[in-house]
Structures are given as C-alpha cells and as structure tokens.
N, CA, C and O atoms as CSV, one atom per row, in Angstrom:
chain,resi,resn,atom,element,x,y,z
A,1,THR,N,N,-0.916,-9.644,-3.308
A,1,THR,CA,C,-1.732,-9.208,-2.255
A,1,THR,C,C,-0.888,-8.658,-1.057
A,1,THR,O,O,0.033,-9.322,-0.580
A,2,PHE,N,N,-1.224,-7.464,-0.606
A,2,PHE,CA,C,-0.553,-6.895,0.416
A,2,PHE,C,C,-1.376,-7.020,1.743
A,2,PHE,O,O,-2.571,-6.730,1.800
A,3,THR,N,N,-0.700,-7.440,2.724
A,3,THR,CA,C,-1.523,-7.684,4.053
A,3,THR,C,C,-0.790,-6.873,5.260
A,3,THR,O,O,0.412,-6.610,5.240
A,4,TRP,N,N,-1.547,-6.565,6.161
A,4,TRP,CA,C,-1.013,-5.870,7.410
A,4,TRP,C,C,-1.711,-6.241,8.638
A,4,TRP,O,O,-2.859,-6.674,8.536
A,5,THR,N,N,-1.199,-6.135,9.715
A,5,THR,CA,C,-1.932,-6.367,11.098
A,5,THR,C,C,-2.577,-5.062,11.507
A,5,THR,O,O,-2.181,-3.945,11.175
A,6,ALA,N,N,-3.541,-5.319,12.213
A,6,ALA,CA,C,-4.328,-4.125,12.825
A,6,ALA,C,C,-3.418,-3.468,13.902
A,6,ALA,O,O,-2.813,-4.090,14.775
A,7,GLY,N,N,-3.406,-2.245,13.733
A,7,GLY,CA,C,-2.620,-1.391,14.686
A,7,GLY,C,C,-3.617,-0.993,15.891
A,7,GLY,O,O,-4.807,-1.304,15.868
A,8,THR,N,N,-3.092,-0.366,16.812
A,8,THR,CA,C,-3.958,-0.024,18.011
A,8,THR,C,C,-4.664,1.229,17.599
A,8,THR,O,O,-3.967,2.226,17.410
A,9,GLY,N,N,-5.828,1.297,17.454
A,9,GLY,CA,C,-6.593,2.510,17.140
A,9,GLY,C,C,-7.062,2.840,15.850
A,9,GLY,O,O,-8.050,3.565,15.731
A,10,PRO,N,N,-6.425,2.362,14.810
A,10,PRO,CA,C,-6.887,2.744,13.385
A,10,PRO,C,C,-8.373,2.280,13.210
A,10,PRO,O,O,-8.772,1.199,13.644
A,11,THR,N,N,-9.124,3.132,12.575
A,11,THR,CA,C,-10.484,2.730,12.195
A,11,THR,C,C,-10.605,2.698,10.692
A,11,THR,O,O,-11.679,2.395,10.174
A,12,GLN,N,N,-9.520,3.006,9.960
A,12,GLN,CA,C,-9.608,3.047,8.536
A,12,GLN,C,C,-8.216,3.066,7.957
A,12,GLN,O,O,-7.325,3.699,8.524
A,13,TYR,N,N,-8.003,2.395,6.847
A,13,TYR,CA,C,-6.748,2.254,6.162
A,13,TYR,C,C,-6.840,2.655,4.692
A,13,TYR,O,O,-7.875,2.443,4.061
A,14,TRP,N,N,-5.769,3.233,4.139
A,14,TRP,CA,C,-5.776,3.547,2.700
A,14,TRP,C,C,-4.455,3.080,2.196
A,14,TRP,O,O,-3.443,3.222,2.883
A,15,LEU,N,N,-4.432,2.545,1.058
A,15,LEU,CA,C,-3.102,1.995,0.518
A,15,LEU,C,C,-2.812,2.697,-0.855
A,15,LEU,O,O,-3.618,2.787,-1.782
A,16,TYR,N,N,-1.546,3.172,-0.835
A,16,TYR,CA,C,-0.947,3.744,-2.063
A,16,TYR,C,C,0.164,2.701,-2.620
A,16,TYR,O,O,0.841,2.048,-1.826
A,17,VAL,N,N,0.310,2.583,-3.936
A,17,VAL,CA,C,1.344,1.955,-4.643
A,17,VAL,C,C,1.857,2.872,-5.661
A,17,VAL,O,O,1.077,3.321,-6.500
A,18,GLY,N,N,3.100,3.195,-5.668
A,18,GLY,CA,C,3.661,4.048,-6.752
A,18,GLY,C,C,5.114,3.743,-7.088
A,18,GLY,O,O,5.749,2.877,-6.487
A,19,ARG,N,N,5.627,4.498,-8.087
A,19,ARG,CA,C,7.013,4.331,-8.510
A,19,ARG,C,C,7.899,5.370,-7.665
A,19,ARG,O,O,9.118,5.302,-7.826
A,20,THR,N,N,7.437,6.230,-6.867
A,20,THR,CA,C,8.117,7.219,-6.095
A,20,THR,C,C,7.654,7.160,-4.688
A,20,THR,O,O,6.541,6.692,-4.447
A,21,VAL,N,N,8.446,7.614,-3.706
A,21,VAL,CA,C,8.006,7.633,-2.311
A,21,VAL,C,C,6.703,8.478,-2.217
A,21,VAL,O,O,6.684,9.635,-2.637
A,22,GLY,N,N,5.708,7.935,-1.707
A,22,GLY,CA,C,4.402,8.587,-1.580
A,22,GLY,C,C,3.562,8.638,-2.884
A,22,GLY,O,O,2.507,9.271,-2.916
A,23,GLY,N,N,4.004,8.017,-3.873
A,23,GLY,CA,C,3.403,8.055,-5.195
A,23,GLY,C,C,2.294,7.039,-5.082
A,23,GLY,O,O,2.400,6.041,-4.370
A,24,HIS,N,N,1.141,7.343,-5.863
A,24,HIS,CA,C,0.032,6.389,-5.920
A,24,HIS,C,C,-0.590,6.297,-7.331
A,24,HIS,O,O,-1.806,6.155,-7.461
A,25,GLU,N,N,0.233,6.378,-8.370
A,25,GLU,CA,C,-0.128,6.289,-9.700
A,25,GLU,C,C,-0.419,4.851,-10.095
A,25,GLU,O,O,-1.070,4.634,-11.117
A,26,LEU,N,N,0.047,3.824,-9.307
A,26,LEU,CA,C,-0.371,2.450,-9.589
A,26,LEU,C,C,-1.539,1.894,-8.871
A,26,LEU,O,O,-2.169,0.932,-9.310
A,27,TYR,N,N,-1.843,2.529,-7.714
A,27,TYR,CA,C,-2.968,2.150,-6.926
A,27,TYR,C,C,-3.153,3.124,-5.831
A,27,TYR,O,O,-2.184,3.629,-5.265
A,28,SER,N,N,-4.379,3.399,-5.518
A,28,SER,CA,C,-4.763,4.275,-4.464
A,28,SER,C,C,-6.280,3.917,-4.096
A,28,SER,O,O,-7.203,4.141,-4.879
A,29,LYS,N,N,-6.448,3.353,-2.863
A,29,LYS,CA,C,-7.755,2.915,-2.588
A,29,LYS,C,C,-8.092,2.871,-1.046
A,29,LYS,O,O,-7.250,2.417,-0.271
A,30,ASP,N,N,-9.211,3.298,-0.625
A,30,ASP,CA,C,-9.630,3.204,0.667
A,30,ASP,C,C,-9.897,1.637,0.958
A,30,ASP,O,O,-10.611,0.940,0.238
A,31,GLN,N,N,-9.264,1.205,2.047
A,31,GLN,CA,C,-9.392,-0.184,2.417
A,31,GLN,C,C,-10.326,-0.330,3.588
A,31,GLN,O,O,-10.421,-1.417,4.159
A,32,GLY,N,N,-11.009,0.704,3.964
A,32,GLY,CA,C,-12.009,0.651,5.187
A,32,GLY,C,C,-11.227,-0.002,6.244
A,32,GLY,O,O,-10.048,0.325,6.378
A,33,SER,N,N,-11.737,-0.864,6.991
A,33,SER,CA,C,-11.094,-1.443,8.182
A,33,SER,C,C,-10.393,-2.863,7.670
A,33,SER,O,O,-9.941,-3.659,8.492
A,34,GLY,N,N,-10.349,-3.078,6.412
A,34,GLY,CA,C,-9.764,-4.312,5.995
A,34,GLY,C,C,-8.319,-4.326,6.188
A,34,GLY,O,O,-7.667,-3.289,6.312
A,35,LEU,N,N,-7.771,-5.600,6.215
A,35,LEU,CA,C,-6.309,-5.780,6.526
A,35,LEU,C,C,-5.655,-6.307,5.350
A,35,LEU,O,O,-4.546,-6.798,5.559
A,36,SER,N,N,-6.095,-6.320,4.131
A,36,SER,CA,C,-5.389,-6.825,3.056
A,36,SER,C,C,-6.038,-6.082,1.764
A,36,SER,O,O,-7.167,-5.592,1.739
A,37,ALA,N,N,-5.078,-6.095,0.671
A,37,ALA,CA,C,-5.569,-5.453,-0.546
A,37,ALA,C,C,-4.893,-6.259,-1.716
A,37,ALA,O,O,-3.670,-6.399,-1.710
A,38,THR,N,N,-5.630,-6.766,-2.672
A,38,THR,CA,C,-5.108,-7.356,-3.853
A,38,THR,C,C,-5.023,-6.303,-4.899
A,38,THR,O,O,-6.010,-5.703,-5.325
A,39,VAL,N,N,-3.779,-6.099,-5.303
A,39,VAL,CA,C,-3.347,-4.988,-6.387
A,39,VAL,C,C,-3.018,-5.720,-7.600
A,39,VAL,O,O,-2.106,-6.547,-7.577
A,40,THR,N,N,-3.682,-5.487,-8.656
A,40,THR,CA,C,-3.369,-6.108,-9.921
A,40,THR,C,C,-2.816,-5.065,-10.823
A,40,THR,O,O,-3.020,-3.872,-10.600
A,41,GLY,N,N,-2.064,-5.519,-11.918
A,41,GLY,CA,C,-1.530,-4.676,-13.017
A,41,GLY,C,C,-0.273,-3.977,-12.607
A,41,GLY,O,O,0.080,-2.942,-13.172
A,42,LEU,N,N,0.485,-4.584,-11.524
A,42,LEU,CA,C,1.756,-4.028,-11.088
A,42,LEU,C,C,2.771,-4.405,-12.162
A,42,LEU,O,O,2.569,-5.406,-12.851
A,43,PRO,N,N,3.811,-3.675,-12.327
A,43,PRO,CA,C,4.905,-3.946,-13.241
A,43,PRO,C,C,5.494,-5.248,-12.935
A,43,PRO,O,O,5.370,-5.742,-11.814
A,44,ARG,N,N,6.207,-5.897,-13.993
A,44,ARG,CA,C,6.813,-7.061,-13.818
A,44,ARG,C,C,8.212,-7.039,-14.468
A,44,ARG,O,O,8.635,-7.907,-15.232
A,45,ASP,N,N,8.890,-5.912,-14.058
A,45,ASP,CA,C,10.110,-5.656,-14.693
A,45,ASP,C,C,11.297,-5.452,-13.638
A,45,ASP,O,O,12.326,-4.843,-13.930
A,46,GLY,N,N,11.075,-5.974,-12.489
A,46,GLY,CA,C,12.062,-5.861,-11.349
A,46,GLY,C,C,12.259,-4.461,-10.870
A,46,GLY,O,O,13.267,-4.167,-10.228
A,47,SER,N,N,11.367,-3.618,-11.149
A,47,SER,CA,C,11.569,-2.096,-10.659
A,47,SER,C,C,11.110,-2.068,-9.196
A,47,SER,O,O,10.390,-2.937,-8.704
A,48,ILE,N,N,11.574,-1.028,-8.556
A,48,ILE,CA,C,11.228,-0.710,-7.179
A,48,ILE,C,C,9.881,-0.190,-7.138
A,48,ILE,O,O,9.505,0.668,-7.937
A,49,LEU,N,N,9.035,-0.743,-6.113
A,49,LEU,CA,C,7.681,-0.210,-5.890
A,49,LEU,C,C,7.695,0.352,-4.472
A,49,LEU,O,O,8.221,-0.276,-3.553
A,50,TYR,N,N,7.069,1.628,-4.286
A,50,TYR,CA,C,6.938,2.154,-3.061
A,50,TYR,C,C,5.461,2.056,-2.579
A,50,TYR,O,O,4.547,2.456,-3.301
A,51,VAL,N,N,5.257,1.559,-1.443
A,51,VAL,CA,C,3.988,1.213,-0.742
A,51,VAL,C,C,3.791,2.188,0.470
A,51,VAL,O,O,4.657,2.367,1.326
A,52,ARG,N,N,2.597,2.784,0.459
A,52,ARG,CA,C,2.434,3.674,1.679
A,52,ARG,C,C,1.067,3.153,2.277
A,52,ARG,O,O,0.054,3.111,1.580
A,53,LEU,N,N,1.083,2.803,3.454
A,53,LEU,CA,C,-0.074,2.462,4.241
A,53,LEU,C,C,-0.545,3.510,5.208
A,53,LEU,O,O,0.038,3.714,6.273
A,54,TRP,N,N,-1.576,4.149,4.832
A,54,TRP,CA,C,-2.234,5.233,5.650
A,54,TRP,C,C,-3.106,4.555,6.765
A,54,TRP,O,O,-3.768,3.562,6.461
A,55,SER,N,N,-3.132,5.023,7.970
A,55,SER,CA,C,-3.896,4.656,9.112
A,55,SER,C,C,-4.577,5.891,9.678
A,55,SER,O,O,-3.939,6.882,10.034
A,56,TYR,N,N,-5.972,5.787,9.749
A,56,TYR,CA,C,-6.776,6.889,10.397
A,56,TYR,C,C,-6.998,6.612,11.896
A,56,TYR,O,O,-7.729,5.728,12.344
A,57,VAL,N,N,-6.265,7.490,12.610
A,57,VAL,CA,C,-6.441,7.238,14.132
A,57,VAL,C,C,-6.794,8.540,14.837
A,57,VAL,O,O,-6.139,9.567,14.658
A,58,GLY,N,N,-7.868,8.466,15.656
A,58,GLY,CA,C,-8.167,9.659,16.470
A,58,GLY,C,C,-8.325,10.896,15.624
A,58,GLY,O,O,-7.896,11.963,16.062
A,59,GLY,N,N,-8.892,10.835,14.477
A,59,GLY,CA,C,-9.208,11.959,13.628
A,59,GLY,C,C,-7.965,12.507,12.819
A,59,GLY,O,O,-7.978,13.600,12.253
A,60,GLN,N,N,-6.830,11.589,12.822
A,60,GLN,CA,C,-5.773,12.136,11.907
A,60,GLN,C,C,-5.252,10.934,11.219
A,60,GLN,O,O,-5.330,9.801,11.694
A,61,TRP,N,N,-4.659,11.262,9.956
A,61,TRP,CA,C,-3.881,10.201,9.224
A,61,TRP,C,C,-2.471,10.030,9.405
A,61,TRP,O,O,-1.724,11.001,9.283
A,62,PHE,N,N,-2.045,8.924,9.677
A,62,PHE,CA,C,-0.557,8.671,9.829
A,62,PHE,C,C,-0.127,7.620,8.711
A,62,PHE,O,O,-0.969,6.867,8.223
A,63,TRP,N,N,1.129,7.594,8.346
A,63,TRP,CA,C,1.494,6.639,7.317
A,63,TRP,C,C,2.784,5.964,7.645
A,63,TRP,O,O,3.589,6.406,8.465
A,64,GLN,N,N,2.941,4.816,6.924
A,64,GLN,CA,C,4.245,4.037,7.011
A,64,GLN,C,C,4.659,3.632,5.659
A,64,GLN,O,O,3.857,3.039,4.936
A,65,ASP,N,N,5.899,3.918,5.248
A,65,ASP,CA,C,6.287,3.496,4.039
A,65,ASP,C,C,7.056,2.151,3.859
A,65,ASP,O,O,7.831,1.779,4.739
A,66,TYR,N,N,6.869,1.490,2.837
A,66,TYR,CA,C,7.556,0.215,2.565
A,66,TYR,C,C,8.113,0.184,1.251
A,66,TYR,O,O,7.632,0.961,0.426
A,67,ILE,N,N,9.116,-0.637,0.883
A,67,ILE,CA,C,9.659,-0.748,-0.397
A,67,ILE,C,C,9.775,-2.238,-0.853
A,67,ILE,O,O,10.328,-3.116,-0.191
A,68,TYR,N,N,9.171,-2.412,-2.096
A,68,TYR,CA,C,9.168,-3.751,-2.562
A,68,TYR,C,C,9.845,-3.796,-3.982
A,68,TYR,O,O,9.820,-2.804,-4.711
A,69,THR,N,N,10.403,-4.881,-4.326
A,69,THR,CA,C,10.928,-5.081,-5.686
A,69,THR,C,C,9.929,-5.848,-6.518
A,69,THR,O,O,9.559,-6.948,-6.107
A,70,ALA,N,N,9.451,-5.354,-7.673
A,70,ALA,CA,C,8.554,-5.990,-8.511
A,70,ALA,C,C,9.123,-7.320,-9.138
A,70,ALA,O,O,10.314,-7.469,-9.409
A,71,CYS,N,N,8.255,-8.163,-9.317
A,71,CYS,CA,C,8.658,-9.454,-9.916
A,71,CYS,C,C,9.297,-9.134,-11.242
A,71,CYS,O,O,8.862,-8.243,-11.973
A,72,ASN,N,N,10.416,-9.936,-11.556
A,72,ASN,CA,C,11.112,-9.762,-12.834
A,72,ASN,C,C,10.680,-10.941,-13.787
A,72,ASN,O,O,11.085,-12.085,-13.579
A,73,GLY,N,N,9.891,-10.648,-14.779
A,73,GLY,CA,C,9.408,-11.732,-15.883
A,73,GLY,C,C,8.572,-12.736,-15.301
A,73,GLY,O,O,8.486,-13.818,-15.881
A,74,CYS,N,N,7.868,-12.511,-14.109
A,74,CYS,CA,C,6.980,-13.562,-13.544
A,74,CYS,C,C,5.694,-13.669,-14.434
A,74,CYS,O,O,5.402,-12.791,-15.245
A,75,GLN,N,N,4.983,-14.732,-14.245
A,75,GLN,CA,C,3.793,-14.920,-14.993
A,75,GLN,C,C,2.463,-14.331,-14.190
A,75,GLN,O,O,1.347,-14.414,-14.701
C-alpha cells in the first residue's frame, strides 16, 4: 500500500508504478482524491521500482518521483 499526505490544492491524484522512471507498466490508476493505493502483483525479486505520484492542481498536472526496492523473496 502506498500512502501520501494531501498537498495544498490538489483535487485529484494519479499513481504510476513501473520499472523505469515515469514507467507505468505495473500500475496506472486514477486515485481521485484518495490518499492511498493498494497495488498488487508487484515483483518480489529485489528490483528497483519507480513510483510517480501525479497531482492535479489548478488545471495542471504535476508529479513527484520516488524509488522503492521490491521485496526479495517475501510472501
């Protein structure tokens, strides 16, 4: 589960998860005004995952990138 805090002004969020910066082959979904997303089916091989959280503010989309390491051999 990915969680974030509400920014100042966003009315909508969109979450990407991929294997490259800005990639979204693992997950891409409109989160509405929600502040969390449960993402299933992620790799369990210790690989690097790139997460991009988009925020819609004042008629424009902005993003922030994050890097995570996938669980290695987890259940």
